[in-house]
VEXDREN-2710 file (C-alpha; in Angstrom, 1 decimal):
% VEXDREN-2710
k/r/px/py/pz
1/UNK/186.9/79.2/-41.4
2/UNK/187.2/77.0/-44.4
3/UNK/191.0/76.5/-43.8
4/UNK/190.5/75.6/-40.1
5/UNK/187.6/73.2/-40.8
6/UNK/189.6/71.7/-43.7
7/UNK/192.5/70.9/-41.3
8/UNK/190.1/69.1/-39.0
9/UNK/188.5/67.2/-41.8
10/UNK/191.8/66.3/-43.4
11/UNK/193.0/64.8/-40.1
12/UNK/189.8/62.6/-39.8
13/UNK/190.1/61.6/-43.5
14/UNK/193.8/60.7/-43.2
15/UNK/193.2/58.5/-40.1
16/UNK/190.2/56.9/-41.8
17/UNK/192.1/56.2/-45.0
18/UNK/195.3/54.8/-43.4
19/UNK/193.4/52.5/-40.9
20/UNK/191.1/51.4/-43.7
21/UNK/194.1/50.6/-45.9
22/UNK/195.5/48.5/-43.1
23/UNK/192.1/46.7/-42.7
24/UNK/192.0/46.0/-46.5
25/UNK/195.5/44.5/-46.5
26/UNK/194.9/42.4/-43.5
27/UNK/191.9/40.8/-45.3
28/UNK/193.6/40.6/-48.7
29/UNK/197.3/40.5/-48.0
30/UNK/199.5/40.9/-51.2
31/UNK/202.4/38.6/-51.5
32/UNK/205.0/41.4/-50.9
33/UNK/203.5/42.5/-47.6
34/UNK/204.0/40.9/-44.2
35/UNK/201.3/41.5/-41.6
36/UNK/202.6/40.9/-38.1
37/UNK/200.5/39.0/-35.5
38/UNK/201.5/41.3/-32.7
39/UNK/200.4/43.5/-31.0
40/UNK/197.5/41.1/-30.6
41/UNK/195.0/44.0/-30.3
42/UNK/196.4/46.1/-33.2
43/UNK/193.4/45.5/-35.5
44/UNK/191.0/46.3/-32.6
45/UNK/192.6/49.7/-32.3
46/UNK/193.0/50.5/-35.9
47/UNK/189.5/49.4/-36.9
48/UNK/188.0/51.2/-34.0
49/UNK/189.8/54.4/-35.1
50/UNK/188.7/53.8/-38.7
51/UNK/185.0/53.8/-37.9
52/UNK/185.3/56.5/-35.3
53/UNK/187.2/58.9/-37.6
54/UNK/184.7/58.1/-40.4
55/UNK/181.8/58.9/-38.2
56/UNK/183.4/62.1/-36.8
57/UNK/184.0/63.2/-40.4
58/UNK/180.3/63.5/-41.1
59/UNK/179.7/66.7/-39.1
60/UNK/183.0/68.1/-40.2
61/UNK/182.2/67.6/-43.8
62/UNK/178.8/69.3/-43.4
63/UNK/180.4/72.2/-41.6
64/UNK/183.1/72.5/-44.3
65/UNK/180.5/72.5/-47.1
66/UNK/178.5/75.2/-45.2
67/UNK/181.4/77.6/-45.2
68/UNK/181.7/77.5/-49.0
69/UNK/178.3/76.5/-50.3
70/UNK/177.5/79.9/-52.0
71/UNK/180.5/79.5/-54.2
72/UNK/179.6/75.9/-55.1
73/UNK/176.6/77.2/-57.1
74/UNK/178.4/80.2/-58.7
75/UNK/178.8/80.1/-62.5
76/UNK/182.3/78.6/-63.1
77/UNK/184.8/80.3/-65.2
78/UNK/187.0/78.4/-67.6
79/UNK/190.0/78.7/-65.4
80/UNK/188.1/77.2/-62.4
81/UNK/186.7/74.1/-64.2
82/UNK/189.5/71.9/-62.8
83/UNK/188.8/73.2/-59.3
84/UNK/185.1/72.7/-59.6
85/UNK/185.6/69.2/-61.1
86/UNK/187.8/68.1/-58.3
87/UNK/185.4/69.5/-55.7
88/UNK/182.4/67.7/-57.4
89/UNK/184.3/64.4/-57.4
90/UNK/185.7/64.9/-53.8
91/UNK/182.4/65.8/-52.2
92/UNK/180.4/63.2/-54.1
93/UNK/182.8/60.4/-53.3
94/UNK/183.3/61.4/-49.7
95/UNK/179.5/61.6/-49.1
96/UNK/178.9/58.3/-50.7
97/UNK/181.9/56.7/-48.8
98/UNK/180.7/57.9/-45.4
99/UNK/177.1/56.8/-46.2
100/UNK/178.1/53.3/-47.3
101/UNK/180.5/53.0/-44.4
102/UNK/177.8/53.9/-41.9
103/UNK/175.3/51.4/-43.4
104/UNK/178.0/48.8/-43.2
105/UNK/178.3/49.3/-39.4
106/UNK/174.6/48.5/-39.3
107/UNK/175.2/45.5/-41.6
108/UNK/172.5/46.8/-44.0
109/UNK/173.4/46.4/-47.7
110/UNK/170.5/47.7/-49.9
111/UNK/172.7/47.7/-53.0
112/UNK/173.7/45.1/-55.6
113/UNK/177.5/45.8/-55.7
114/UNK/180.1/44.4/-53.3
115/UNK/180.7/46.7/-50.4
116/UNK/184.4/46.0/-49.7
117/UNK/185.6/46.5/-53.2
118/UNK/183.5/49.6/-53.7
119/UNK/184.6/51.1/-50.4
120/UNK/188.2/50.5/-51.2
121/UNK/187.9/52.1/-54.7
122/UNK/186.1/55.1/-53.4
123/UNK/188.9/55.7/-50.9
124/UNK/191.4/56.1/-53.6
125/UNK/189.1/58.3/-55.6
126/UNK/188.8/60.6/-52.6
127/UNK/192.6/60.7/-52.1
128/UNK/193.1/61.6/-55.8
129/UNK/190.5/64.3/-55.8
130/UNK/191.7/65.7/-52.5
131/UNK/195.3/66.0/-53.8
132/UNK/194.0/67.9/-56.9
133/UNK/191.9/70.1/-54.7
134/UNK/194.8/70.9/-52.4
135/UNK/197.1/71.7/-55.4
136/UNK/194.5/74.1/-56.9
137/UNK/193.8/75.8/-53.5
138/UNK/197.4/75.8/-52.2
139/UNK/197.9/79.6/-52.6
140/UNK/194.8/80.3/-50.5
141/UNK/195.7/77.6/-48.0
142/UNK/199.1/79.2/-47.5
143/UNK/197.6/82.6/-47.2
144/UNK/195.1/81.6/-44.5
145/UNK/197.0/78.9/-42.7
146/UNK/198.3/81.1/-39.9
147/UNK/195.9/84.0/-39.9
148/UNK/194.9/85.1/-36.4
149/UNK/191.3/85.6/-35.4
150/UNK/192.0/89.3/-35.3
151/UNK/192.9/89.4/-39.0
152/UNK/189.4/88.6/-40.1
153/UNK/185.9/89.8/-38.9
154/UNK/184.8/87.9/-35.9
155/UNK/181.1/87.9/-36.9
156/UNK/179.7/85.4/-39.4
157/UNK/177.4/86.4/-42.4
158/UNK/174.0/88.0/-41.6
159/UNK/172.2/84.6/-42.0
160/UNK/173.9/83.5/-38.8
161/UNK/173.4/86.5/-36.6
162/UNK/174.5/85.9/-33.1
163/UNK/177.0/83.2/-33.9
164/UNK/180.7/84.1/-33.9
165/UNK/183.5/82.3/-35.7
166/UNK/184.7/80.9/-32.3
167/UNK/181.2/79.9/-31.6
168/UNK/180.9/78.0/-34.8
169/UNK/184.2/76.2/-34.2
170/UNK/183.0/75.2/-30.7
171/UNK/179.7/74.0/-32.1
172/UNK/181.4/71.9/-34.8
173/UNK/184.0/70.5/-32.4
174/UNK/181.2/69.7/-29.9
175/UNK/179.1/68.0/-32.5
176/UNK/182.0/65.9/-33.7
177/UNK/182.9/65.0/-30.1
178/UNK/179.4/64.1/-29.3
179/UNK/179.1/61.8/-32.3
180/UNK/182.4/60.2/-31.4
181/UNK/181.5/59.6/-27.8
182/UNK/178.1/58.1/-28.7
183/UNK/179.8/55.7/-31.1
184/UNK/183.1/54.7/-29.5
185/UNK/181.3/52.7/-26.8
186/UNK/181.1/49.7/-29.2
187/UNK/184.8/49.2/-28.8
188/UNK/185.6/51.0/-25.5
189/UNK/183.5/49.4/-22.7
190/UNK/183.7/52.5/-20.4
191/UNK/181.5/54.4/-23.0
192/UNK/179.1/51.6/-23.5
193/UNK/176.2/53.2/-21.6
194/UNK/176.3/56.3/-23.8
195/UNK/176.9/54.5/-27.1
196/UNK/173.5/55.4/-28.5
197/UNK/174.7/55.5/-32.1
198/UNK/176.7/52.3/-31.9
199/UNK/175.0/49.2/-33.5
200/UNK/176.8/46.9/-31.0
201/UNK/177.0/47.2/-27.2
202/UNK/179.7/45.5/-25.1
203/UNK/178.7/42.4/-23.1
204/UNK/175.4/42.0/-24.9
205/UNK/175.0/38.6/-26.7
206/UNK/175.5/34.9/-26.0
207/UNK/178.2/34.3/-23.4
208/UNK/178.5/38.1/-23.0
209/UNK/179.9/38.6/-26.5
210/UNK/178.1/40.3/-29.4
211/UNK/177.4/38.3/-32.6
212/UNK/177.5/39.5/-36.1
213/UNK/176.5/36.4/-38.0
214/UNK/174.3/33.9/-36.2
215/UNK/174.2/30.2/-36.8
216/UNK/170.8/30.6/-38.4
217/UNK/172.1/33.1/-40.9
218/UNK/175.0/30.8/-41.7
219/UNK/172.7/27.8/-42.3
220/UNK/174.1/25.9/-39.3
221/UNK/171.1/24.7/-37.5
222/UNK/172.6/21.8/-35.5
223/UNK/175.8/19.7/-35.2
224/UNK/175.5/16.0/-35.7
225/UNK/176.4/13.6/-32.8
226/UNK/178.9/11.9/-35.1
227/UNK/180.6/15.2/-36.1
228/UNK/184.3/14.8/-37.0
229/UNK/187.1/17.4/-37.2
230/UNK/189.6/16.6/-39.9
231/UNK/193.1/17.9/-40.7
232/UNK/194.4/17.3/-44.2
233/UNK/198.2/17.2/-44.3
234/UNK/201.1/14.8/-44.5
235/UNK/199.1/12.6/-42.2
236/UNK/195.3/12.7/-42.2
237/UNK/193.6/13.3/-38.8
238/UNK/190.0/12.6/-38.0
239/UNK/189.0/13.6/-34.5
240/UNK/185.7/13.7/-32.6
241/UNK/184.8/16.5/-30.3
242/UNK/185.8/14.3/-27.4
243/UNK/189.1/13.6/-29.0
244/UNK/189.7/17.3/-29.4
245/UNK/188.9/17.9/-25.7
246/UNK/191.4/15.3/-24.7
247/UNK/194.3/17.1/-26.5
248/UNK/196.4/19.6/-24.5
249/UNK/194.3/22.8/-24.0
250/UNK/195.7/26.3/-24.1
251/UNK/194.3/29.7/-23.2
252/UNK/194.4/33.0/-25.1
253/UNK/193.0/36.3/-24.0
254/UNK/192.1/37.9/-27.4
255/UNK/189.5/40.4/-28.7
256/UNK/187.0/39.9/-31.4
257/UNK/187.4/43.0/-33.6
258/UNK/185.0/43.3/-36.5
259/UNK/185.3/45.4/-39.6
260/UNK/182.1/47.3/-38.4
261/UNK/184.2/48.9/-35.7
262/UNK/183.0/47.0/-32.6
263/UNK/185.3/44.9/-30.5
264/UNK/185.4/43.1/-27.2
265/UNK/188.0/41.1/-25.3
266/UNK/187.3/37.5/-24.3
267/UNK/189.0/34.4/-22.9
268/UNK/189.3/31.5/-25.2
269/UNK/190.4/27.9/-24.6
270/UNK/191.3/25.2/-27.2
271/UNK/194.1/23.6/-29.1
272/UNK/196.9/25.6/-30.7
273/UNK/196.9/25.4/-34.5
274/UNK/200.7/24.7/-34.4
275/UNK/200.1/21.7/-32.2
276/UNK/197.5/20.3/-34.7
277/UNK/200.0/20.9/-37.5
278/UNK/202.6/19.0/-35.5
279/UNK/200.2/16.1/-35.0
280/UNK/199.7/15.7/-38.7
281/UNK/203.4/16.0/-39.5
282/UNK/203.3/19.5/-41.0
283/UNK/205.7/22.3/-40.0
284/UNK/204.3/25.1/-37.8
285/UNK/205.1/27.6/-40.5
286/UNK/202.5/26.0/-42.9
287/UNK/199.8/28.0/-44.7
288/UNK/196.5/26.6/-43.6
289/UNK/193.1/26.7/-45.3
290/UNK/190.2/26.8/-42.8
291/UNK/186.9/25.3/-43.9
292/UNK/183.6/26.1/-42.1
293/UNK/180.2/24.3/-42.1
294/UNK/178.7/27.7/-43.0
295/UNK/176.7/27.6/-46.2
296/UNK/177.1/30.2/-48.8
297/UNK/179.0/32.9/-46.9
298/UNK/181.9/35.0/-48.3
299/UNK/184.1/33.7/-45.5
300/UNK/183.1/30.1/-45.3
301/UNK/186.7/29.3/-46.4
302/UNK/189.6/31.4/-45.2
303/UNK/193.3/31.1/-45.0
304/UNK/195.7/31.3/-42.1
305/UNK/199.1/32.7/-43.2
306/UNK/202.2/30.9/-41.8
307/UNK/202.9/33.6/-39.2
308/UNK/199.3/33.2/-37.8
309/UNK/199.4/29.4/-37.8
310/UNK/202.7/29.4/-36.0
311/UNK/201.7/32.0/-33.3
312/UNK/201.1/30.3/-29.9
313/UNK/198.0/32.5/-29.4
314/UNK/196.2/31.1/-32.4
315/UNK/193.7/28.5/-31.3
316/UNK/191.1/26.1/-32.6
317/UNK/188.9/27.3/-29.8
318/UNK/186.4/25.0/-28.0
319/UNK/185.5/27.2/-25.1
320/UNK/184.7/30.9/-24.5
321/UNK/184.8/32.7/-21.2
322/UNK/184.9/29.4/-19.3
323/UNK/182.0/27.6/-21.1
324/UNK/181.6/25.5/-24.1
325/UNK/181.1/27.6/-27.3
326/UNK/177.5/28.7/-28.0
327/UNK/176.3/27.7/-31.4
328/UNK/176.2/31.4/-32.5
329/UNK/179.9/31.7/-31.5
330/UNK/180.9/28.7/-33.6
331/UNK/180.2/25.5/-31.7
332/UNK/181.8/23.0/-31.8
333/UNK/185.1/24.8/-32.9
334/UNK/186.2/28.1/-34.3
335/UNK/189.4/30.0/-35.1
336/UNK/190.7/32.7/-32.8
337/UNK/194.0/34.5/-33.7
338/UNK/195.8/37.7/-32.7
339/UNK/195.6/40.9/-34.8
340/UNK/192.9/39.4/-37.0
341/UNK/189.5/40.8/-38.3
342/UNK/186.4/39.1/-37.0
343/UNK/185.4/38.0/-40.4
344/UNK/188.5/35.8/-40.6
345/UNK/188.0/34.3/-37.1
346/UNK/186.1/31.5/-38.8
347/UNK/183.3/29.8/-36.9
348/UNK/181.8/26.3/-37.2
349/UNK/185.2/24.9/-38.4
350/UNK/185.2/21.3/-39.4
351/UNK/188.3/21.0/-41.5
352/UNK/191.9/22.3/-41.8
353/UNK/193.9/21.8/-45.0
354/UNK/197.7/22.2/-45.1
355/UNK/198.4/24.1/-48.3
356/UNK/202.2/24.1/-48.0
END
C-alpha cells in the first residue's frame, strides 16, 4: 500500500515541482535562460497544473502517512537514523509547503517572511529529502513495486475492519479526484459551478474578469484629468489618453493567469509595445521597464524582456472585452502579454522606460 500510494504522491509532487520551477523562472528569469512567449497560454496551463497537483497531493500525503504511521513512532535504531531524519524533513517540509501554498491561493499571508522565496526554498528541501528517502528505501521499493494484489493479504489491519486494500485505494483516489474537481474550476470554466474550494470563480468580477489586487489596495483612487503616459527612450514621448486612443489599435485574445492558479481568457485592445518603441526610436527588441501608479506593491515596477516587448500580442491595453478598462483592471492603461504571470501584467501603467 505504501508503495502504490507513494507512486501516486510522487507523480503529484513531480508535476507540482516542475511547474512551480517554471513559474519561478518566468518571474525571476536568470540571464542564461530564455523563456518563450509562445504558446500564449503556456503559463495558464502550467500554473493551473501546479496548484491542482499541490491540492491533490494533500489527501495523498495523508493517506501515505496513514499507511506507515505506527513505524513513525517506533524507537529508531542507529542504522535507521538517516532514514528517520529524511522522513522527518520530508514530511515537515511537504506539509508546510502545501499549507503555505494553499493559503497563497487565498491571498492570506499571516507570516512575516516572504512567501515566494520561502516556497521556492522548501521545494528544493523536499526534493533533497525525497531523494535521500528513496535511496534508503530503494530495496523495499524494488521488492514491492510489481507485487500483485494476491501476493499480500487483501484485508487491512483490524482498526479498519470492513475496508479492503482495493477499497482504500478507491477511497483515496476518489478523495483526490473530488478535491481536484472542486478546485480546477478556477481555471477551467466548465467546472466553475462545482469549484467550491476555488477562491476565484470564472466570469465573476468587473467586466466579467476576476481581480486579485483592486485599485483601492494599490492606492490608486482616481486618475487625474491631465494624466499623461510617457515613454523614456531615444526620443521622449508624452501622450494623453486621447492621444493613445488615436494611435493604431490592435487586438489580442489572451488569458490572465495568476500564480494562485486561477485563469480566464479575455479580449484586449490597445497599442502594441513594439509600435510604441518604434515611435520613440527604440528597436523592437529593447528591454523595457514598466512603471505603475501603484503605491508600495512588490510589482509596481516590472520589466518586459526583449522577446515580450517585440511580440505582436503584447499590448499596452486600453480596453477589455469591448469596453474601456475598469479602474480595478488597470484604467487607464495596463500591460497584457502572452505566457506571462498575472503579477507581471502590470496595471495602472503611466511610464515605459527603454533600458537598452
